[in-house]
C-alpha positions in Angstrom: -16.3 -84.0 97.6 -15.3 -81.5 100.3 -18.1 -79.7 102.0 -18.4 -75.9 102.4 -15.6 -75.0 100.0 -17.8 -73.3 97.4 -19.2 -69.8 97.9 -23.0 -69.3 98.2 -24.7 -68.7 94.9 -27.4 -66.0 95.2 -30.0 -64.3 93.0 -29.0 -60.8 92.0 -30.2 -57.9 89.9 -27.5 -56.0 88.0 -28.6 -52.4 87.3 -26.8 -50.2 84.7 -26.2 -46.8 86.4 -26.3 -44.8 83.1 -29.3 -46.4 81.4 -31.2 -48.0 84.2 -31.4 -51.4 82.4 -31.8 -54.4 84.7 -30.4 -57.9 84.3 -31.7 -60.6 86.6 -29.1 -63.3 87.2 -27.3 -65.3 89.9 -23.9 -64.5 91.4 -21.6 -65.1 94.4 -21.6 -61.3 94.9 -24.1 -59.9 97.3 -25.3 -56.4 98.4 -27.0 -54.8 101.3 -29.6 -53.4 99.0 -32.4 -55.9 98.3 -35.3 -56.1 95.8 -38.1 -58.6 95.6 -38.8 -59.9 92.2 -41.5 -62.6 91.7 -41.5 -63.3 95.4 -37.7 -63.9 95.5 -35.3 -61.5 97.3 -32.5 -60.4 95.0 -29.4 -58.4 95.9 -29.2 -55.1 93.9 -25.8 -54.4 92.4 -25.0 -51.2 90.4 -22.7 -51.5 87.4 -21.1 -48.7 85.4 -21.0 -50.4 82.0 -23.2 -53.1 80.6 -24.2 -54.3 77.1 -27.0 -51.7 77.2 -24.6 -48.8 77.6 -21.2 -49.9 76.1 -20.4 -48.2 72.8 -19.4 -51.5 71.1 -22.9 -53.0 71.7 -24.9 -49.9 71.1 -23.1 -48.9 67.9 -22.3 -45.4 69.1 -18.9 -43.7 69.2 -17.1 -46.4 67.3 -13.3 -45.7 66.9 -11.9 -46.6 63.5 -8.2 -46.9 63.3 -7.2 -45.5 59.9 -3.6 -44.8 60.7 -1.3 -47.8 61.2 0.4 -48.6 64.5 3.9 -48.0 63.1 2.9 -44.6 61.7 1.4 -43.6 65.0 4.6 -44.7 66.9 6.8 -42.8 64.5 4.6 -39.7 64.7 4.6 -39.8 68.5 8.3 -40.7 69.1 10.0 -39.7 65.9 12.2 -41.8 63.7 14.5 -43.9 65.9 18.0 -44.6 64.5 19.1 -48.2 64.7 22.5 -48.7 66.1 24.4 -51.7 64.7 25.4 -54.6 67.0 28.7 -54.1 68.8 31.5 -56.1 67.2 33.1 -58.7 69.4 37.0 -59.0 69.2 
């Protein structure tokens, strides 16, 4: 195997910016901000959306599509006339 072709794998803490939830993991991504957890230095990475704040996982603000896609398209753009194929002589 070739040496030094893989990125360094580091311990990180992902922090949800809206809920403050923390997820301890490992990643190739690093940060200047550090935090020590159980005697190990972790990079601190802020994330906008995680499973703790995403509406799908929390069950809040679920969007239910009751109108069909074709109906939405026709409502938005109107009924489009179809033109027949040109006749070749």
